[in-house]
N, C-alpha and C positions, 0 to 999 in steps of 0.2 A: 513281436510284442503281442500279448494276449488282448482280446477285445475289451476285457474288464479294465486292464491297465490303460488302454487307449482312451476309454471313456473317462476314467479317473483323471488322467492328464488333461483331457479337454475341459473337464469341469474346473480343475485347478487353474488353468489358463483363463477361463471365463471369469472366475472370482478375482484373479489378479488384475484383469482388465477393468473391472468395475472400480477398483481402488485407485486407479490413475485419475488425476485431476483432469476434468474435461473443459477447462477454460479454453476459449477459442484460440488464443495466441499460443498456448502450450500444446494444443493438439497439432498445430501446423509445424512449428519450429522446435518445440521443446525448450524454448527460452522466453524470458520476459521481454516485453517490448523495450527497445533501447532507450526510449524516452523515460520510462520509469526507472530503469537502472541508473541512468546518468543523473536523474533528479535525486534519487536516493543517495548516490555517492556525494553529490553536492551538499545535500542536507546534513549528512553525517559528518562531512568535513567541516561544516560550520557549527557543529555542536548539537544539532537536533538528535533526539533519541527515538528509536522505533518503539512505539507503545504497543501496537497490536497489528496482527494481520488476520483478517477474517472476511469471508464472503466477497472476495475479489477487491477488498479495500486494504490499503496500508495506512496506518495511523501513526503520526509522529508528534512528539511533544518538544516544545522549546523550553528548556529548563529554566527555573527561576534564577535570578542573579545572586540570591543569598540562600544559604542552607536553611532548611526548616521553614521555608516560606509557607505561610498559611494560604489556603484558597486555591484558585484556579491557575492553570498555566495556559500558554498559547498552544493550540493544537492544530494540526493539519491532517485532513483526510484526503487521500488520493484514491479515487475510484478507478481501478485498473481496467475494468471491463467496459464501462460506458459512462458517458457524461451525464445523462439525465437532465432534469429541469434545473437542479441546483448547481450544475457545473461539475466538471471533473475534479477540480481541486477546490476544497472548501477549508477555509481558515476561520478559527474562532480565537480571537485575541483575548488576552488576559483581562482587558478592560471591557469585554463584552461585545466589541465590534466584530461583525462577521463579514468576510469577504469571500467571493467566489471567482474562480478563474476557469476559462475554457481550455487554456493551453499552458504548458509549462513555462514558456518564455515570459508570459505576463506575470506568472507567479514569481519567477526568478527576478524579474525587474522590480518587484515590490518587496523582496525579502528583507532589505535593509530597514524599511519602515515597519514591517511586521515584527522583526526581531528587536526593534527599539522599545517596544512595549513589553516590559518584564515585571514579574512580581517581585 
């Protein structure tokens, strides 16, 4: 292989490496942490919808009980990278109540009460 071609291939590999997500858990295993995947599966099976994924956070909405409901919906933010001061799991209920949880087990234990508040 010519030296020009080797340099070109090296540059191509370097650019491709920059495009790979550098989240800590993806660098080590290539997979999401099991806690997040299991929680997401539970939420989706209960009727939650994925609203957005950005900046290491997954956002879910609990849909209103009637079509064309005006106003807010209950939402959940799961911070996949770190807990921070506000907690790893942050819920904003449709009635304005805010709840924070440090672990998935606490959130799951409260899901029935959270889901009871609907628009």
